[in-house]
N, C-alpha and C positions, 0 to 999 in steps of 0.2 A: 526654225532655222534663222529667221530674221531677228528673233529675240536674242539668240545666241550671239550673232554678229553685233547687235546693239550693246550687249553686255561687255563683249570683248573691247568694243570701241570705247566704252566708258572706262574700262580698266586702263586702256592705253593713255587716257588723258589724266589719270591719277598721278599726282606728283610723287617723286621718290620718297619725300618725307612722309606723306600720307600712307604710302605703301608700307613703309617701315613701322609707323605708329600703329597702323591697322594690324600688322603681323604681331607686334608686341602685345596688343590688347587681347588677342586670341589665345595667348599662351596659358593664362591661368586655368581657363575651362578645360583645355586639353590636358594640362598637367593633372588636374583633379580627376578627370575621367580615366587617365592612364594609371594613376596611383590606386584608385579604387578597384580597378581590375586586378591589382596585384595582391589584394587581401580580401578575405571573407570575414574578417573580424569586424563586427559592427562598431565597436568602440573606436577602432583605428579608422574606419571609414568616416565616422562622425568627426574625428579630429581633422582628417584630411579636408572634409567639406568646409568646416569652420575656418581653417587656415586659408583655404582656397578663396573664400569670400574676402578675407582681409587682403590677400595678395591681389585679387582682382580690383578691389577698390584703390589700392596703392597705385597700380599701373594705370588705372583709368584716370586718376588725378594727375599723374605725371604726364600722360599723353595729352590730356585736356589743356594742361598748362603750356606744353610745347606748341599745341595748335594755336592757342590764344596769342602767344608771343610771335608765332610765325606770320600772323596776319599783317603785322606791321613791317615785314621785311621789304627792303628795296629789291629791285631786280638783280642788282649785283650781289646782295646778301643771299638771295634765293639761289643764285648760281654757286655761291661758295658752299652753301649747305648741301646742295645737290652733289657737288664735287666730293665733299667729305663722305656722304652716304655711298657714293659709287666706289671711291677708293677703299673704303672700309668694308665693302660688300654688305652693307647694313641690311638691305632687304633680304639677301640670301641668308644672313644670320638668323633673322626672324623666321624665315621659311624652314630652315634647318631645325630650329628649335621646335617648331610645330610638328615636324616629322618625328623627331626623337621622342616627343611627349606621348606619341601613340604607343610606344613600347618602352615602358618604364623599368627596364632591367637596371641592374646596378651600374653597368657601363653607360647606359643611356642617361641615367641620372647625373653621373659625373660629367658626361659630355654636355648635357643641357645646362648644368651649373656653370661650366666654362663659357658656354655661349651667352648666358645671361651676363657674365662678367664683361664680355666683349661688347654686348649691347649697351651696357652702362658706360663703357669707355667712349662709345660713339656719342652718347648723349652729352658727356662731359666735353667731347671735342666740339660739338655744335655750340655749346655755351662759350667755349674758349675762342673759337674762330670768329664768333659774332661779338665778342666782348661783353656778353651778357653777365650780369651779376646773378649768381645762384642764391636764392633765399635759403636761409638756414633750414626752414621747414622742409624744403624740397630736397636739400642735401640729406637730411635725416631719412626721408622717405626712400631715397635711392639706396642708402645704406641698409635700411630695414628690409628691402626687397630680398636680398640674399638670405637674411636670417629667417624670414618666413618660408622662403623656398626650401632652405635646408631643413627646416623643421618638418615640412611636408615630406621631403625625400627621406628623412631619417626615421619616419614612422615605421616601427617594426624592425629596424635595422640599426642597432646602436653603433656597430663598427663603421657603417657608412656615415652616420651622423658625425662621428669623430673625424673621419677623413674630410668631410665637407667643412667642418670647423677649421681644420688646418688650412684648407684652400682659401677660406675667407680671410684668415690671418695673413696669408701670403699676399692676397689681393690688396688688403688694406696697406700692407707694407710697401707694395708696388706703387699704390696711389701716393703715399707719403713721399717716396723717392722721386716720383715724377713731378710732384708739386715743388720739391726742393730744387730739382734741375731747372724747372721753369723760372723759379725766383732768381736763381743764379744767372740764367740766360738773360732775363730782363735787366738785371743789375749790370751785366757786362755791356749790353746794348746801350743802356743809359749812360754808362761811363764812357763808351766810345763816342756817343753823341756829344757829351760835354767836352771831350778832348778836341773834337772837330771844331766846336765853337771857339775854343781857346786859341786855335791855330790861326 
């Protein structure tokens, strides 16, 4: 009983960022386990396992990078990150993803794919609010996460693979539009600032 209380106390002191990253890191293993239960074909199981290793490595690298960068955060920046995570329900997203991964029906796969999209948006939001520059290699890893995940989900189901491919295209188009709006917003703010100085 005492050990249980100690464990709960330890979880209570875990930062929202660590809770989020910890949940994200658990997803690949749960996805692989859930997908393997959906097929008895040994070749398909081998493909799922191999892709799962790649996905796990990608997410591990991503989370390790975020942890490393977060060590240098000021108290104010830590509060800003916590606010982003709470407003976006980031920890709940990761938890929901873990729950869906236990039942890899077609609907669950589509739902989990959408959850991963939202998780990636949270990561981009953290970089944006802190003014961090995202290295090109990290950006590529984030983009590849969906591709690997969709490859896993599409094993044995070509129709689902096509649907997921369309979802990925829509997601990339959304990111492009958001980036455009952010550039236009920054340009307007800069223009307003220059006008104020001229007055």
